[in-house]
C-alpha positions, 0 to 999 in steps of 0.5 A: 286282089280276093280280098279286095273282090270279097270285101266287094261282095260283102258290101254288096250283100249288106246293101241288098239286105238293108233295101230288102228290110227296108222295104219289107218294113214299108211293105207291112205298114202298107200292104195294099200299096201295089208299087211298093209291093212291086218293088219289094218283089223284085228285091226278093226276086233277085236275093232269090236268083242270087242264092239259089245259084249257090250251093248248096242250093244249086246241087238240090236243085240239080239233084232234082230237076236235072243239070240244067235245073239250077241255071233255069231256076235262076234265070226265071227269077232274073226276069221275075226281078225285071218283071216287078221292076217294070210292073213298078212303073206300072202301078205308079204311073196308072191313074187307078189301081184297075189301070196299073192291074190291066198293064200288069197282066199284058206284060204278065204275059210276055213274061209267062212266054219268055218262061215257057221258052226259057223252060222248052229249051232246058228240056230240049237240050236234055243230055248235052246240057250239063248246066254250064254257065254262059262262058262254059256252055256250047252254044252251037246247041241250038237248045242252048242258044234258044235258053240264052236268046230267049232270057237276054232278049226279054231283059234288054226289053224289060230294062230299056222300058225300065230304064226309060220311065226311071229316067223321066221320073228322075227328071220330074222328081225333086231330090233326093228322090231324083238323086236315087233314081238317077243312080238307079238308072245308070244301075238300070243302063249298065244292065241293059248294055251289058245284057245287050252285049251278051245277046250279040255274044251268044249269036257270034258263038252260035255262028261259030265265031270267037269272043275274046274272053276280055270281051266276056269278062267286062260283060260280066264286070258291067252287071257286078257294078251295076246291080249295087249301083242300081240298090243304092239307088233303090234306098238312097231315098228311104236312106237320106230321109231316115238321116234327115229324120235323124237330124231333125230328132237330134235339132229338136232333142237339143233344143228341148233340153235347152228351153229347159230352164226357161220352161221351168220357170214358166211352169212353175208360175203358170201350171196350168199352162201346161199341155200335159193333161192326158195320163200317158206313160212316160216310158212309153212316150219316150218310145215312140217315134213321134214322142220326142217331136211331141214333147218338143212342141209342147215346150215351146207351145207352153214357154210362148204362152207363159211370155204371153201371159207374164209379158203386161207385167215386164217393164219396158226395155231399158237395155238392148233390143232383141236383135242386139247382143246381150238382149237375152240377159236383159230380158232374164232379168226383167222376166226373173223380176216380173215372176217374182214380184208381189204384183198379182198374177191377172195380166193388168193390160194388152200382152206384148211381144217378149223375144219375137224373132225379126221373122215368122219363123218357127225355128227362128221362134224356138232359137230366139226362146233358146237364147232367153232360156240360156240366159235364165240358165246362167242367171240362175247359176250366178243366183246360186254361186251367190246364194253359196257364198254368203252361206259360207260367209255367214 
């Protein structure tokens, strides 16, 4: 059981670090984005509340501020986390930055009042505060019960507001954003439910009632499951977008290499069609995020330009149509014959459609060109094999 708990904790930490790192990276590229800044500060506050509640940080804080200081610091960061979560929606829903700032300042006033309440309750607890957590605290102490009630009531309010906005945005969004928002909504709802349960438990214990350990344990488990679910929801849209971009990049790389034989043949015949005119460093071009896509589109355009240039010289099709099997090999033979003939290179007639797909789609056009390029590669391999056999015979 301990191993399973450790694995879950490690997975939570890794997911959290990945989400925080991604948001910091995005914020560095768009520092003026108020909504993105709010999400980043939300995750930073969550990180601080988690880290500072553990040794040796909790011991340092306790030695400086007393036994109740670590609990105070942790809860202040938790309140800050949900405040910035609300601010994300305030900035996102605002018509302009000024309106978002006004609404955020109003919510900051409630956060300040809650923080003052926590600080006052911690100071009032004095020597009776041994720094215990919720389970171990004596909630018959008015200062401690005030501390937990103030924290829980604010958390329930802030999380409920965030849940309402999250559901509203999820209903109006498309996947993958909607999927991430619904996951985050479930996590936020679970956290709000857990805080509501703890508020009721606080009142019951304050009145001298007994709370079963199973109920307290269940509340803690809900929080333990809700937090990583919320982090997954926050991270899911970005992760899904990156995975989709990786699939597109892999597809472009594959098609780029498939178009190589056709491009090489046409580029040798018409080097003036090359779009690679501006001097660049090949290594730098390959390292740039858009370098592969730029080379891919450039190769597609150059292949199509070359086919348009050579199309008037191609003999009328005597083989299968371009939507029938074997058309690519027939076209490759005609293309090779036209490029190696003695006729002038200037087009004597109007260009005709060559290797055109049945639909007006870039993807279909590239697939059509790739089929022709595959046929050119096969023809070249056969030609090389015949040349080799001829050399051995002679």
